[in-house]
DOLUMZA-331400 format. One record per residue (C-alpha): residue number from 1; residue in three letters; chain; x negated, y negated, z negated. Coordinates in Angstrom, 1 decimal, decimal comma. Each point is the difference from the previous one (the first is absolute). Layout:
<rec NUM 'ala' 'A' <X Y Z>>
...
This chain:
<rec 1 'unk' 'A' <-0,9 -73,3 -46,1>>
<rec 2 'unk' 'A' <0,4 -2,1 2,9>>
<rec 3 'unk' 'A' <-0,9 2,9 1,6>>
<rec 4 'unk' 'A' <2,1 2,5 -0,8>>
<rec 5 'unk' 'A' <2,7 -2,2 0,6>>
<rec 6 'unk' 'A' <-1,3 -0,7 3,5>>
<rec 7 'unk' 'A' <-0,3 3,5 1,2>>
<rec 8 'unk' 'A' <3,7 0,1 -1,7>>
<rec 9 'unk' 'A' <-0,9 2,4 -2,9>>
<rec 10 'unk' 'A' <2,8 0,4 -3,1>>
<rec 11 'unk' 'A' <-1,8 1,9 -1,9>>
<rec 12 'unk' 'A' <-2,5 -1,9 -1,9>>
<rec 13 'unk' 'A' <-3,1 2,2 -2,5>>
<rec 14 'unk' 'A' <-2,4 -2,7 -1,6>>
<rec 15 'unk' 'A' <-3,1 1,2 -1,7>>
<rec 16 'unk' 'A' <-2,3 -2,4 -2,0>>
<rec 17 'unk' 'A' <-2,4 0,3 -2,5>>
<rec 18 'unk' 'A' <0,7 -3,8 -2,0>>
<rec 19 'unk' 'A' <2,6 0,8 -2,6>>
<rec 20 'unk' 'A' <0,5 -3,8 -0,2>>
<rec 21 'unk' 'A' <1,1 0,4 3,3>>
<rec 22 'unk' 'A' <3,1 2,3 -0,3>>
<rec 23 'unk' 'A' <0,6 -0,9 -3,4>>
<rec 24 'unk' 'A' <1,1 -3,4 2,2>>
<rec 25 'unk' 'A' <1,5 1,8 2,5>>
<rec 26 'unk' 'A' <1,6 1,4 -1,8>>
<rec 27 'unk' 'A' <1,1 -2,9 -2,7>>
<rec 28 'unk' 'A' <-1,6 1,5 -3,0>>
<rec 29 'unk' 'A' <-2,7 -3,2 -0,1>>
<rec 30 'unk' 'A' <0,6 -3,2 1,8>>
<rec 31 'unk' 'A' <-2,4 -2,1 1,8>>
<rec 32 'unk' 'A' <-0,5 -2,8 -1,3>>
<rec 33 'unk' 'A' <-2,7 -1,7 2,7>>
<rec 34 'unk' 'A' <2,5 -2,1 2,1>>
<rec 35 'unk' 'A' <-1,7 1,2 3,4>>
<rec 36 'unk' 'A' <0,0 3,4 -1,7>>
<rec 37 'unk' 'A' <3,7 0,1 -0,5>>
<rec 38 'unk' 'A' <0,6 -1,4 3,7>>
<rec 39 'unk' 'A' <-1,2 3,0 1,0>>
<rec 40 'unk' 'A' <1,7 1,6 -2,2>>
<rec 41 'unk' 'A' <3,4 -0,6 0,7>>
<rec 42 'unk' 'A' <-0,6 0,2 3,9>>
<rec 43 'unk' 'A' <-1,1 4,1 -1,0>>
<rec 44 'unk' 'A' <3,2 0,0 -1,7>>
<rec 45 'unk' 'A' <2,2 -1,1 3,0>>
<rec 46 'unk' 'A' <-2,6 3,0 2,6>>
<rec 47 'unk' 'A' <1,1 2,2 -3,1>>
<rec 48 'unk' 'A' <3,2 -0,8 0,2>>
<rec 49 'unk' 'A' <0,0 1,0 4,0>>
<rec 50 'unk' 'A' <-0,8 4,2 -0,2>>
<rec 51 'unk' 'A' <2,8 2,2 -0,6>>
<rec 52 'unk' 'A' <-2,7 1,6 -2,2>>
<rec 53 'unk' 'A' <-2,6 -1,9 -1,8>>
<rec 54 'unk' 'A' <-2,7 2,1 -2,3>>
<rec 55 'unk' 'A' <-2,4 -1,4 -2,1>>
<rec 56 'unk' 'A' <-3,0 2,2 -1,7>>
<rec 57 'unk' 'A' <-3,1 -0,3 -2,0>>
<rec 58 'unk' 'A' <-3,2 1,4 1,4>>
<rec 59 'unk' 'A' <-2,9 0,3 -2,0>>
<rec 60 'unk' 'A' <-3,3 -1,6 2,0>>
<rec 61 'unk' 'A' <-1,9 3,1 -0,9>>
<rec 62 'unk' 'A' <3,2 2,0 1,7>>
<rec 63 'unk' 'A' <-0,4 -2,6 2,9>>
<rec 64 'unk' 'A' <-2,5 1,3 2,9>>
<rec 65 'unk' 'A' <1,8 -0,8 3,1>>
<rec 66 'unk' 'A' <-0,1 -3,6 -0,5>>
<rec 67 'unk' 'A' <-3,4 -0,2 -1,3>>
<rec 68 'unk' 'A' <-0,9 1,8 3,3>>
<rec 69 'unk' 'A' <3,0 -1,8 2,3>>
<rec 70 'unk' 'A' <-2,0 -3,6 -2,1>>
<rec 71 'unk' 'A' <-3,7 1,3 1,2>>
<rec 72 'unk' 'A' <1,4 0,8 3,2>>
<rec 73 'unk' 'A' <1,0 -3,7 0,9>>
<rec 74 'unk' 'A' <-2,8 -1,6 -1,5>>
<rec 75 'unk' 'A' <-2,0 2,0 1,4>>
<rec 76 'unk' 'A' <-2,5 -2,5 2,6>>
<rec 77 'unk' 'A' <-0,2 2,2 2,6>>
<rec 78 'unk' 'A' <2,4 -1,1 2,0>>
<rec 79 'unk' 'A' <1,5 1,8 2,9>>
<rec 80 'unk' 'A' <-0,5 3,1 -2,4>>
<rec 81 'unk' 'A' <3,0 -0,1 -2,2>>
<rec 82 'unk' 'A' <3,1 1,9 0,4>>
<rec 83 'unk' 'A' <3,2 -1,8 0,4>>
<rec 84 'unk' 'A' <0,4 -1,5 -2,8>>
<rec 85 'unk' 'A' <3,0 -2,4 0,9>>
<rec 86 'unk' 'A' <-0,3 -3,8 -2,0>>
<rec 87 'unk' 'A' <1,4 -3,7 0,4>>
<rec 88 'unk' 'A' <-0,9 -2,6 -0,5>>
<rec 89 'unk' 'A' <1,3 -3,0 -1,1>>
<rec 90 'unk' 'A' <-0,1 -3,5 0,9>>
<rec 91 'unk' 'A' <2,1 -1,8 -2,7>>
<rec 92 'unk' 'A' <2,1 1,4 -3,2>>
<rec 93 'unk' 'A' <2,3 2,7 -0,3>>
<rec 94 'unk' 'A' <2,3 -2,4 -2,5>>
<rec 95 'unk' 'A' <0,6 -3,3 0,3>>
<rec 96 'unk' 'A' <-0,5 -2,6 -2,3>>
<rec 97 'unk' 'A' <3,0 -0,1 -2,4>>
<rec 98 'unk' 'A' <0,7 3,1 0,5>>
<rec 99 'unk' 'A' <2,0 0,1 3,5>>
<rec 100 'unk' 'A' <-1,1 2,9 1,6>>
<rec 101 'unk' 'A' <-1,2 1,2 3,6>>
<rec 102 'unk' 'A' <2,2 3,3 0,5>>
<rec 103 'unk' 'A' <0,7 1,2 3,5>>
């Protein structure tokens, strides 16, 4: 979501194989664990910044592109991978007590 905003995207299609995550983002389920609840609030803030935001469930057996991307990113052969966008976080994106670092 952050990359899409940085690239000035206005519409976002998110695909996930997790029904739990989809249910939490769409408010069908609660996130009871405090840290997960904070991340969920952060996702909802980011979500509101897109004019169109669609969340789609993709069953794991139909998720071959993600599997290939994961294998590419985690392969041990350095210098032979295709471009994989990666961000290394030095700290949590969410602050304590539900305060967020949103640009």
